[in-house]
N, C-alpha and C positions, 0 to 999 in steps of 0.2 A: 649683515643686514637682517633685521627681524621682520617676519611677516606679520602684518596686522591681524589681530584676532578675528576681525570680521571676514578676512579672506582665507582663513585656515579651513581646510576641509573638515567636515564632521566625522569624527572617528567611527560613529555608528554607521554612517553612510559608506565610509570606506570599507568597513568590515563586511557590510551586507554586499557591497559590490564584489569584494574578493570572494565571498562565498558563492555568489552567482557565477563568477568567472570559473571557479573551481568546478561547480556543478555542470556548467556548460562545456567544460573542457572535455568531458567524456561523452557529451551529447552532440549529435550532428547539428549542422546549421541549416536553417530553413530560408530559402530564397523564394519569394513570390513575385511573379510577373503580374502586375495589376493593371486593369484597363477599364474604361468606361462601358464597353460593350464588346460583343463579338466582332471580329474582323479588324481590330486595331493592330494586330500583329504580335500578340503575346507569345504564342507558340513559336512563331518565326524567330522572335528575338531570343527565346530560350534555346532553341536549337542552334542558332548562330553562336551564342555564348558557349554551348556544349562543344561545338566544333573547335573553338579557340582553346577551351580547357583540355580537350583531347590532344591538341597539338602541343600543349604545355606539359604533357606527360601524365595527366591525371586519368584515373580509371573511371570512365563515364559509361553508365548503363541506362539505356532507354527502357523504363518500366512499362509505361503506356503513353502513347501520343495520339491525339486526335487531329488528323490533318484536314478533315472535312472536305476531302477531295481537292485540296489546293496543291497544285503541282509544285509551286515554289517551295512550299513547306516540306513536301515529300522529298524533294531533292536534298534537303539538308540532313536527312536521315542516312544518307550514303556515308559509309565508313564508321558509323556509330554502332556499338554493340547493342543489340536489342534482345530483351527478355521475352521469351515466348509467353503469350497469354494463356491462362488456364481456361479450359472449356467447362461450363457449368450448365447442367440440364435444368431448365426452368419452364414449366407449363408446356411441355411438349416441344420446346425449342432448345437450341444449344447456343448459349451466350458466351462471349469471350470477355474475361475479366482479368484485372491485374493480379499477378501471382505474388502475393506478399511473402509466403514462405520461401519461394525460390529467390526473391530479392534479398531476404535476410541471410540465406545460405551463401549467396554470391558475394555479398558485402562489398559493393564497389565504393569508390571514393564519393561519387556523385550519382544519385538516382533521379531520373527525370520522370515525374508522375504528373501527368496533365489532368485537367478537369478536376480540381480539388473538391468541388461541391458535388461530385458524382455520388449517387446512391448505389451501393453494392446490391447484388442479387441476394434474396432471402436465403439464409443458411450460411452466409459468409461470416467470418470471424467478427467483423465490424460492420455495422449498417452503413457507414459513410466512409468515403475514401480518405477524408482528412484524418480519420482515426487510424487508417493504415499508415499514413504519413507520420503520425505521432510515434507509432511503434518503430518505424525505420529510424527516426531521429533518436529514440531511446537506445537503439542499437549502435549509435555512433556513425550513422550514414548521413551525409549531406543530401538534402532533397531540394530540387527545383520544381516548382509547380506554378500554375496559373489560375486566375480567378477574375471574374467580372464583378463590377460594383453591385449589381442587382442580386448577387448571391450572398452578400453579407446579411446576416440575420437582422441586425438593427436597422438596415436600410431597405429591407425587403418591402415593407409597407409603403415607404416613401416612394421608391422607384415604381411600385405597382400603381400608386395613385397618379404618378406623372405619365407613365406610358400606357396605363390601362391593361397591362399584362403582368401577371404575377407568376413568378417561378416557385416551384415547390422545393427545389434542391437548394439548401442554404448551408452556410458555414458560420459557426459562432465567431463573433468579433475577436474573441480571445485568441483564436488561431492567427489572425492577421496581426494582432498586437504583439504576439510572441515571436513573430518572424524576425530573423536576424537581418534580413535585407528585403526591402520592397522596391521593386523597379517598376516605375510607372511607364507604361507603353501608351503613348498618346498620339493621336492624329486629330486634325481639325474635322468638324462635321462635314465640310464640303469634300475633303479628301476621302473620308470614309464613305460618303454617298457615291463618289466616283468609283471607288473600289467595289462597292456593291453592284453598281451598274455593269462594271467590267467582268462580273462573275468571279471575283477574287474572294468573296465572302461566302455566298451560297450559290447553289445551282440556280439557273435562270428562273424556274418556276417559283422556287422559294424566295429568291431575291425580289421578285415583283411583289409578292405578298408582304415581305418584310419592309419594303420601301413605303408601302401604304399604311403600315401599322407602327411597328417599333422604331424603324429607322427614319422617322420624320425629323426634320432639322431641329425643331424645338426640343424634342426628346433628347437628341444627341447633345445639344448644348447643355441641358440640365444635368444629364448624366456625367458629362465631362467635368462640370463644376463640382459635382459631388465627389468624383474620383480624385480631383485635384485637392479638394479640401481634406479628404480622408488620408491621402498620402502626405499632405502637409502636416497633419497631426502626428503621424509617425515620425516624420523628419524632425518636428519640434521636440519630440521626446528624445531623439538622438542628440540634438543640439544641447538640450538640458543636461543630459548625462555627460556629455563631453565637457561642458562648463564646470560641472561639479568635479569631474575627474581631474581636470587641469587647474582647479581652484581659480578660475577666471573671475568669478563673482559669486557671492552667496545666493542661494536660491531658497526662498521660504515659501512653502506651500500652505496657504491660509484658507483655501476654499473648503467649504463644508461638504459633508457627505450628502448623497441623494437617497431618498426613500420613495420607491415606486409603490403606489397603492393599487393593488389588484382588486378590481370590482367583479361583481357576479355576472355582468352582462357580456354579450358577445363583443369581440373586438378588444377585450381587456389586454391582449398581448401587445397592443400598440403602445400602451403606457410603459410596458416593460422594455420594448425596443427603444423607445425614446429615452428612457432613463439610462439604458446601456450606452446609447450614443452620446448623451450628455456627459455621462461619467467618463467615457473615453476622451471626449474633447477637453474636459476640465481636469482630467487625470486625478479623479477622486474615487474613493470607495463608494459602493452603493448597496442598498438593501431592497428587498421586495417583500411586502407583507400583505397577507389576506386576512381580513377580520371576519370571522364567522359569527353570525347572530342566530338567535333561535329561529327567526324566519328563514334565514339562508340554509339552516340545517335541514329544512324540509324540501329543499330543491330536488328535482328529479335526478336520478342517478346519472343520466347523460350530461346534465348541466354541471353536476359536481365533478364529473370526469373532465369536463372542459376546463374548469377552474384548476384542477390538478395539473392539466397539461400546460397551462400558463405558468404555474409555479415551477414546473420542471423546466420550461423555457428560460425562466429567470435564472435558475440554477445553472443551466448550460451557458448562459451569457456572462456568468461570473458573479452573480449577486448572492448575498447571504440571505436565504429565504426563511420565512417563518409563517406559521398559521396561528392566529390569536383568536381567542374566544371572548366576546364581550357583547353587551346589549347596545352600547352606543359606539358606532363605528368611528365617528369623528374624534371623540374623546380618546379612544384607544389609539388611533393613529397619531394624535398629538403626543400622547404619553410615550409611544414607541419612538417617535422622532426625537423627543427630548432625551430618552434613555440612550439612543444610539448616536446622539449629537449630529443629527442630520439637519442641515440648514435649508434644504429644498425638498418640497414634496411634489411628486409627479403624479397627477390624477387624471382620470378620463373625464371628458366633457359630458355632463348629464344630457340625457335625451330631451328634446324640446318639449315633449308632452309627458313628462314624468309626473304621475299622480302624487308621488311622495313629495315632490317639490311643491306642488300646488297645495298639498295638505299642510306641510310645515311652513311654507312660505320662504324657505331658505334652501338653496342647493348645498351639496356637500362642500363645494369650494367656499361658499359663504360661511358655513359653519366652522370650517377649518380656520378661515381668516379671523373669525370672532374669537375662537378658542386660543389661537396662537398668532397674534398680530405680527410677531417678528419673523415668522417663517415665510420663505418664498414659495409660492405655489404656482406650478406650471400645469396648465390644462392642455391635454392632448386631444387632438381631433379623432373622429371615428375612422375605423378601418373596415373594409369590406370582408377581410379574411377572418377566419375563425380557427383557433388552434384546437386540434382534436388529439385524443390519445390514439395510439396505434391499436388496431383490433387484435390485440394479443391477449395473453392470459391475465391481464390486469383488470379485466371486467368480467364479472360473473352474471350470466343471463338470469340466474335464479334470485339475485339479490332483490330486485324490485318486487317480484312475486312473493318472496318470503316476507318482505316488509309489509306488503298489503295484507297477506294472511295473518301476520302478527298483530296488525292493528284492528282486525275485525272484532276480537273479544272486547277491546276497550270500548268500541262503539256499542256493542251489545250490552255492556254493563251500563252505559249511559241511558240506553233505552229502558233497561230493566229498572234503573233507579227512578225514572220518570213514572213508570207504571206503578212501582211500589209506593211512591209518595202519593199518587192519585188514589190508590186503594186505601192507604192509611188515612188520608185526609177526608175521604167521603163520609165516614161515620161522624167526623168531627164538625161537619158543616153546620149542624144544629147547635153546636156548643161554642165554636169560635167564630169570630168575625172574619170576613174575607181578608182583612189586612193580615191577620195571623196565618191564614192559609197561604197567603203570598210568601210569608217568611219561610214556611216549610219548603216551598218550591225553590226559593233562593238558597236555602241551606243545602238542598240537594245539588244545585248547580255548583256551589262552592266545593262540596265534598267530591264531586266528580272531577272538578278541575284539579283539586289537590292530588287526587289519586291517579287520574288517567291523562291529564294534560289538556292542551288547548282545543284540539279537534273534538274529542268527546264532550268537553265543557260547552262548546258552541252548540253541538247537537242537543245536549241536555237543556240549554237555555231555550232553544226554539220549541222543543217538545213540551217543556214545562209551561211556557206561555200558552201554547195551543191547548194543553190539558186543562190549565186553569180557566181559560175562556170557555172551553167546550163543556166541562163538567161542573163548574162552580159559579160562573157569571150568568146572570139571567139575560135572555132566556137560556136555560140549561139545555144540554145536548144539542147545542147549535153554536156556530162560530159567530153568530150575530151578536152585536153589543148594543144594549139598550141605553147605557150611560156612556157618554163620550169620555168621561173622566177615566174610565177603565183603559182607554187607549194610552193614557199617560202611564198607568200602572204597567201595562204590557211593555211599553217602551223602556221603562226603568228596569223591569225584570230582565229584559233582553240585554240592555247595556251593561247592567251589573254582572250578568252571567258572562258576557264576552270579555269585559274588563278583568273579571276575576280569573277567567281562563288564561288571558294574556299575561297577567302578572304571575300567575302560578307557573305557566310554561317558562317564563323567564327565570324564575327561581329554580325550577327543575333543571333548566339548561345549565345554569351556573353550578348547581350542585353536581350535575353529571360531569361537567368539565373538571371541577375540583376533585371529584372522586377518581376520574381518570388520571389526573396528575398525581394524586396520592397513591394510586395503584402502581404507577410507573416508579415513583420514588421508593415505595415499599418493596417493589420487586428488586430494585438495585440494592437497597439496604439488605434484603434477605440474601441475595446472591453474594454480596461482599462478606456478610457474616459467615455464610456457609463455606465460601472459598477460603476464608482465613483459617479454617480448621482442616482443609484438605491437605493430605501429605503425599498423594500419588497422582500422576497425570490422569489415570483412569477416573479417579474421583472428581477431578476438575472437569473432565469432559462430561461426566454424568450430571453434575450440578449445572454446568452451562447449558446443556441440552434441555434439562428440565425447566430452567428459567426462561429460555427463549420460547419453548412450547407453551409455557404458562402465559406469556405476554402476547404471542402472535398465533398460537394454535398451530395446526398443521404438523409438520415434521421438522426436526432439527438434528444436525450432526456436527460434532466437534472433531475435526481431524488434526491430530498432533503430528510432530515430526520425529524421526528416529535419530539414532546417534550420528548418522551421516548427513543430517539436515535434509532428508528426503521426506516428502509428505506421505504418510501412511494411509492408504485407502481403506474404507470400511470393509469388514469381512463379508457382509451381506448388504450390497448397495440397494437402497429402495428404488422404486420405479421413478424414472426421470432423472436420477442423479447421474452426473457425468464427472468422473474422476479427472479427466483431462482439463475440464474447465476449472475445477478446484485447484489443480496444479498450476494453471495459468495465473489464477488470482494469487496463489502463494508466491510464485516466482516474480511476478510483476508488482506485488504489493498493492494491488488495486481490486476494487469490487468488480464482479463480473456476473453475468447471467441476468436473471429477471430484474426489470426496472433499472438497468444500467445501459451504457452505450456499447458494451462489449458482449457479444453473444446474447442479445436481449431476448431471443426466441426460447431460451432455456426456461424450464418451469421452476428452477431453483435459483436462489439468490446466494452468491458466494462472497463472503467478507473475510479479508485476511486478518489474522489475529496479530496485530502490531503491538509488541511490547517495547520496553525501553531500549533493549539492546538489538533485537532482531525480530523478524516475523516468526511466531511460534506455531503457526498452523492456520487452519481455515475454518470458519463457521459457515456451514451450509444450511439454508433455511428455505422451506416451502410453506409459506404462510397460509392460513385458512382463507384470508381475503387478500389476494395479491395487490389490490389497489392501495392497501395501506402503505406499501413501500414508496408511494409517491408523496406521502405526507412528510414534511420535513421533521416534525417531532418524532414520528415513528422511526425514520432513518437515524435520527440522533440517538434514539433509544437502542437501536441495533448496534450502532457504533460504540455506545457506552458499554453495552453488555459484552461486545467483542473485546473491548479494551480491558474490562475487568477479568475476563477469562484469560486473555493473553498475559496480563500481569501475574495472575495466579499460576499459570504454567511456568512462567519464568522464575517465580519464587520457588516453586517445587523443584525446578531444575537445579537451581543453585543450592537449595537445601540438600539435594542428593549429592551434589559435588562436595559440599561442606562435610556431609556425613562420611563420604568416601575418604576425604582428606584426613578427617579425625581418625578413622579406622587405620588408614595407612600410617599416620604418624605414631599412633599407639603401637601398631605392629612393629614399626621400625625401631621404636624405643625399646620394646621388649626384646626384639631380636638382638639389638646391639648390647643390651644388658646381659643377655644369655651368652653372647659371643665373648664378651669381656670376662664374665665369670668363669666360663669353661676354659678359656685360654689361660687365665692366670692359675686356675686350680690344676691344670694338666701340665703346665710348663715345668714345674719343679720335679715331679716324678719322672717325666720324660727325660729330663737332663740326667737324672740319676740312672735311668735305665740305659741310656746311651753309654754313659761312663762305665757301667758294669759290663755291658756287652763288649766294649772295646778292651776292657781289662781281661775278659775271658780270652779274647783273641791273642793277647800278649802274655798270657800266663805261662809260667814255667813249672814243670816241663810242658812242652807244647801239647795241645789237645789232639785227640785222634781226628782223622780226616772227617768223619761223620759229625763229630761234635764241633769241629772248627767250622764246617759248613752251616751248622745250626746257629753258631754264634754270629757268623757273618750275616746270615739272613735276619737274625734278630736286630743286628745293628742297622741294616738297610730299612727294615720296617719301622724301627724306632725313629730313624732320621725322617722317613716319609711322614710319620705321624707328627714329628716335631715341626716339619715344614707346614703341615696343615694347621697346627696350632698357631704357628707364627702368622700364617695368612689370616686366621680368625682374629688374632690380636691386632694385626695391622689394619684389618677392615674396620674393626670396632673403633680404633683410634682415629682412622680417617673420617669415619662417619660422625664421631663426636667432636671433630675439629681439634683433637689433641696434638696433631702433627703440624709443625711449623716448618716452612721451607727455609733452608739455608742456601741461598743462591750465591754462587760464586762462578767466576769465569773458568770454565773447565775445558780440557782437551777431550774431544769426543773419542779419539783413538784410545786414550787411557781408560775411559769408562767402558768402552766396548770390550777391551782386553780383560778387565777385571770381571765383567759380566760372564764372559766365556769361561774363565777359570772357576767362578762360583757355580756355574751350571754344570760342571763336569760330572758330578755324581749322577745327575739325571741324564746326561748325554751318553754316559757309559762308554767313554772313549771315542765316540763318533766325532769326526772333525767338523769344524765350523769355519766357513770361508767368509772373511771380512773384506768388504770393498769400501775403503775409506780413502778419499783423495788426499794427497799429501798437503795440499794447500787449504784444507778445510779450516775455517777460522774458529776461534774460541767461541763458546756459547755459554750464556749464563743460565745455570740450572742447579738443582740440588743433586750432587753426584751420587749420594747414597740411594736416594729414591729412584733416580733414573736407572741406576744399576739394578735395582729391584724390578723395574719394568722390563728391562731386557732379559733378566734371569727368568722371570715368569713366562715371557714369550718364548724363550728357548726351551724351557721345560714343557710348555704346551706343544711346541713343535716336536719335541722328542716323544711325547705321549701319543699324539694323534697323527703325526706326519712321518715322513721317511727322509733319510739323508739323500743328497748333501744338504746341510743347513747353511743359510746365507744371511749375512747382515750387511746391508747397504746404507751408506750415509751420503747425503749431498746437501749443499746449501743452495737455496733459492732466494729470490728477492724478499728479505725480511723474515725468513723462516729456515729452520733446520728440519730435514726429512730423514727419519730413520725407518728402515723396513727390515722385518725378519721374515724369511721365507723358507718353506720346506718343499720337498718334491713328492709329497704323499698324495692321497686321494682328494685333497682339498676339503672345502667346507661341506657339511652335509647338505643334500639336496633339499631337505625340509626347511633349511634356514636361508635358502637363496631368496634374496629380496628382503629378508628380515635379519640381515647381519648384525644390526645394532643390538639385537636381543642377546648376543653372545657376551656382551659386557655387563649384563645384569647379574646380580648376585644369585648364586646357586643355580646358574644355568650352565649346562654341559652340552658339548656338541653332539654327543651320543648318549642319550639318557639311559640306555640299557647296556652300556659298555662295561667291561671288566676292568678298565683302566682306573686306577685309584684317583680320587679327587672329589671335591664337592662343588667345584665351579666358582671359586673365589679368585683365582689367579688373574683372569682378565678383568674382573670387577675392580681389583686393586690397581691394575694398570690404568684403567680409565679414571679412577679417582685421583691417582697421582698426576696423570697428564692434564686432567681438568684443573687441578691445583696450579699447574704451570701455565694455565690459560692456553693449552694446546688442544689437539684433536687426535683421536685414534680411531682408525677404521679397519675393517676386515674385508677380505675378498679373495677370490681365486686368482692366482697368478697366471699369466700367459704360459702355456706349455705344461700346466698342471701344478698342483700343490696349493697350499694356502699362504697368504701373505698378509701380515699385519703392519700397518704404516702409522708411524707416530710423527706428527707435525708440531714443532715447537716454535714459538716466536723468538726471534733473536734481534739483538740490537748491534750497535757498533762496539767492538771490543775496545778496551782501553789502550791508549798509546803506550808502548814500552818505555820504561824509565830510561833516561839518557845515562850513558856510562861516564 
């Protein structure tokens, strides 16, 4: 039975779901107990479930629980393991906070962390408790927590408008959306009110005040509805995922994206929160955009900081943020919506008495509707709250004063130009008509506007009108006007001056924006060009630091990693730099420090250098103006610079590896060539020398005792040299692949016996004890090469060990194990823990030993065993001595032929 094509699962969706499941496999699961308000029993339900989990054998740890004095809740803590809270000194008091490090070290199966929206004490690793929970989840720990509906960021304004009470501690909606389980703890408003009167929610004094304010029945009904709807959205997502997983029916998501328009007025965050809530309900992506015009660029520093705070809020709620520069806000918003394929715009409702609306006759919503009739536009009501930046290092107190002092010379030049034109035009009064004199003043206003901008141009326009009236219009040296027509002249002069200043300011603004973008692009181009020529990590670090300092001022550090993948701290750390924060950013692959949600009190901003394969280090930055880090374009610039530096570091790393590989290959080739040449050139004269020495020993008449001893010594030394040359030749052949295996089913006992006989010259008559079971099966290997392995191991034992020598053989499941052991001093102490180095070429156990040899015997053994797909290891045997163990794979021997 074939499945219809319309019911088949999408391969891309299946692959994405598998990747998410693999990622979540190593990550802990988050369960959130969700309620409409305090007192519904979230903590009680969580502790009840913890008791059941503990009885099921799971390791449950209470990280932090707020009982609020409720005895029923406190009774459920009995029997549960509780983590001691850490004590933190704050403003002369000692506060008790959740101990994140202790929970990570304890690593339970389930950690109970109550009050998810709680704000941590200043100086903690994270400003919010939900960020502590994220770190626990990353460590593979399941977390159970609780939250009320008013603590959700997107619902904060809505709940505040209903209840008249606004809470400051909020949690991004993305935390709730990413939860693996949401358990709604719900009671009716009447039951909750009864619990409040019975003292099961607050103490009597608090309960009386709460009943008159927050816990009014209408409020509780509305909050309950919001909580039910929010939970239903999460359940709907679960149902949709299940239907896709089980291929019940195809699901096509055709909703368009949302674009939240951030305005300059207070309460702009309400549009962001509404867009986040709508995006969650519709399950669509969303963006947040702020359009900066020349007029908005002149806002006070506090107002600009408030706008940046709203942009940061949108980023925390999961939006893709951007700051655009344009003179027409509506046209730019429509263009951005078309570019991002956003079908819905979320805008703030204009103020009732907006002079701009009265001037243009159209509100922003009306202009958007005219420019893009197909777009849906959602107007958001006003909110009483205002988003502010934290009073941290993101704002400089000297910025406003510096801007004011910087603008004084421009206004002074405007005043000077008016005086100069007046002085220049006074002698020309008898030569030119007043109409020409007016042109001189208009020309001065235009030149001031071109050079110094709108403000100085407006001042020049007023001064020029006053100077023309006072010095040139009758009656002179008086502001009185004898001819009413001159009033028209004054008005035209003033309007022309103001319009010219306005147009010029707009052009200057666009030119400045274009210049800034060009500088950023040029900086990236120059960095990429310079990094392409860098060949060392230190050069990459220097170029990266110079580029970051060129763009952001202040100080910058590029920290690389060493051969052990550990972050290398700077030799001389600048003031305010914290190596531990840099290491945290490196290990977690997340930005930390200034303008982030992790250790935001730090004066430095730390960005991990993420390359294609791994994190290559950390970029640390202390910008000249910290508030730049809240602008999305500047953060994108930092991320792009960091990515370019990381890619360059990875390229340099692999260039070094390639160079080392080439050098090793060339060295190996040269070494093998020399070995082959030496072994072939020495083999013939050595064979002749051995023959001559043996002939001398057998000569007639017999040699004198002294001469016979010399002939015998000559024979032994020649044989040792011949063995060395044979090892060199064998090693060269093995390395060049000239040796082919002749596998046959062999008797291990025969190979061991022939090896002992071949090694007799090196053993010098010392006995070798062989332990071979009589039922040992046949094994398939090359008998000649395996005999060479055992001979080399016996010769090595004879050189460095002491008798008795032993050879053991045994068969295991799927393998043959051969071991050669001596009873000498064992392996050198310097090689303990590094036994594998013994099997490298030209490695000897005792580098300064008088024992002959160049360290090729064990290397040949390893090459032969590797060719058989086996393994050879060295170690010290129990009771003393060295032991070399060879493990060869074996199969089933052939059945004997029938007689």
